[in-house]
N, C-alpha and C positions, 0 to 999 in steps of 0.2 A: 549505524548499522553495517552489517556486511551482509549479504543477503543469506550469506551463510553464517550470517549472522555470530562473530565472534565466534561461535565453537563450530558446531558442525552443519550450518545451514548450508548445505549443496545439494546439487541434484543427488548425489551419493549419499549424502549424509540425514538427508530427511525433514526439510523444513517443509515440503509438497506432502508427502505422503503419509512417512507414519504421524509426524507430529499432529496433523490435523486429519488423516484420514480420508483422504480425499477419494483413492479407488473404491474405496468399498462404499461410501456416501455418495458421490457424485453419479456413477452409474447405477446404483438401486434407484436413483431418482431422476434419470435422464428424460424421462416422460413427464415430468412436472415441471411447471413454469412458476413464475412468482409472481404473475399477473397476467390479464389477459394482453394478447399481441397488440402493440404499438400504444399502450397504456404507459405511463412513466411508472418506475419501480424505485422507492425511495428505501433506501436501507441505512438505520439509525446505528452510529457506533453507542449512542447513549443507550441503547439497550443491550446491556452488559452481559445478561446472561446469555445472550446467542452466541458470543465471541468465544472462543478458546485460547487459554494462555499459554505460552512457553516463553520460559527464562533459557538465556543464553549466557550470560554474565550478571548476576546481580538481577535487582526488577525494577523495571519501571514502573512507578505508579501509575494507575489508570483509574480515574474517577470521575464519576458523572457528578456534575456541578451545574449550576446556574451560569454559563459562560456571559451574562449579559443580553442572549435571544434566545433565552430557555435553557433547557437542558441539554448537554453536551458533554463530551467526552476530553477531559483534562489529562493531560500525559507529563509526567516530570521525571527525568533519569539524571542521576548523578554519577556518572563513569560507567553506568550500565545499561543493559540492552537485552528486553523483554518484548514481544510482540501479542498482538490478538489478530484472529484468524477466523471467518466464519465461512461455511459452504452457501453456494448459490445457485440459482440456474437461469442466466440471463442472457437472452435472445439478441444477438449484437445485430444479427440483421435488420431487427424491429427497433432496436434500443442503441442505435450507436453512441450517442453523445451521452457525455458524461459531465455532470455539474456536482460541485460539494462546494463546502463552506469549510476553511479553517483559519487558524490564528496563530501565530509564533512570538511567543514572549521570551524567550530567549533562546537565543541560536549558538550552535559550534562557533569558535571562531576560522575565520577564512583558512583555508588549505586546498590541499589538491584532492578533492571530493573522487577522483576517477582511481584514486590509488588506494590499495588495502590500509594505510596508516589513516588515511583522509576520510574513509566511510561512515563517517557519523552525519545524522539527519536529525533536526528538531521535528521536521514533519517528514511523512512517508507514508504515500498510500499506493498498495500492490494489488495488481488485478492477475487472476491465474486463469491461463487455458489449459485444459488437458485435453490431447487429441487421441491416446489411447492407453493402455495399461502398464508401460512404463514408466520411469521416472523421467527420463530424457523426451519425454511427449509434452513436459508440461513447460508451457512459455509465460512469460511474466512482463508486464508493464508495470513499473515502477514511476509514480509520482513523487516530486520532492519539491523542497523550497531551497533554492541554493543562494549561499552568500559568497560565490566565486564563479558560478558559471551564466550564462544568458537564458533568458527563456527561451525554449525549444531545444535548447542543447540534449543531446542524449549519448549514452555510450554504456557498454556493457558492465554489469556490475562487478567490481572487482573478483567477487568469487565465486559468482554462477553465471556463466555465458549466456545462458539462456533466459536472464532476466537484464531489461533494459531500462536504463534508469532514463525519465524524463526530468528534464526542469520546467516546472508549471510557474512557478514564482521565482523572481531573483531579488535578492535585497536582504538588507539588515532585517532582525528583529525588531517589531512593531508592537508593544505590548498592548493587549487591549483592543489593536484593530482586527477584525474581523474582513478575511479578504474571499472573495466570490471566483471560484474557479471554473472554467469549462473546457474542455476536452474532445475531440471527434477520437474514440478510444479505438474504434473500428480501424481509422485511418492511421493512428501509431500503431497498433499491431502490425498493419502491412507496411509500414515505413522501415519497424524494427526487423522483421522478420521474412518479410519478402512474400507473404499471403495472407491470405484471408483468414480470419478467425470468427466463429459464428457464435460462438457461445463463452463467458465467464463461469466460471465453476467455483471461484472463491476468492473473498477479497481481504487482504492482510493490511495491518496498519503497524507503523512502529516508530517510535522516537527514542534515541538510543546516543550514547555518548561514551562506548566502550575502547572506541579505538584510540580518542585525545584524552578520554577523564571528563570531558566535558561536562557542565551541567545545563541542561535544555529544558525547557517547558513549552509544549503545543496543545493545541484544541483542535478538537475533530467534531465536526459539524454533520450534518446529513447529508450523505450522497445518495444524487438520483440519475436514472439511467432514462433515456428520452429519446424520442423520434426525432429525426432531422427537420 
């Protein structure tokens, strides 16, 4: 993907606001919480009707299938770039720890992932925070499974400076192998942007091969926010 993902995913282009209507939805529901304080919150990519889709180049195919551990979201891209997003209200002060499961069956070739021409990912999970009404008030952490960068490496998205990519797993595709990841999302926001973020307002996912023409396949399992 390009976080402006091939076409116009930029803070000016509208991945965050017009596409997923964050401004209207988030502030109308600001007093609402996904769950009682300190109780884990689980978001399922397999709950496909709860996610909104946007295509930027062709269509990445997203289907709910049995991935060997129950229902999961299968993503297949063949030179395409389209993503899914859903609005949430997650209190990061109470639930700063993020856990999720994913599986990479077919990855893009090794390339410079920090450059626009190499910005394809077999697996990418993005967490968005909006602090105001303007598009420039939106910050995003994107976790990726990298073929060329080590775990913990991070860099500004080649298309959107306010989106920081963080390597959660590094290595080649391992078909059929589910991986469990854990990150301190609150700490990653502080490290990336130099300030605390108290809330997550949207989650996006995207598997894409539009920059390199790659065939990629990945699976997304449950995403859980929990206390330390």
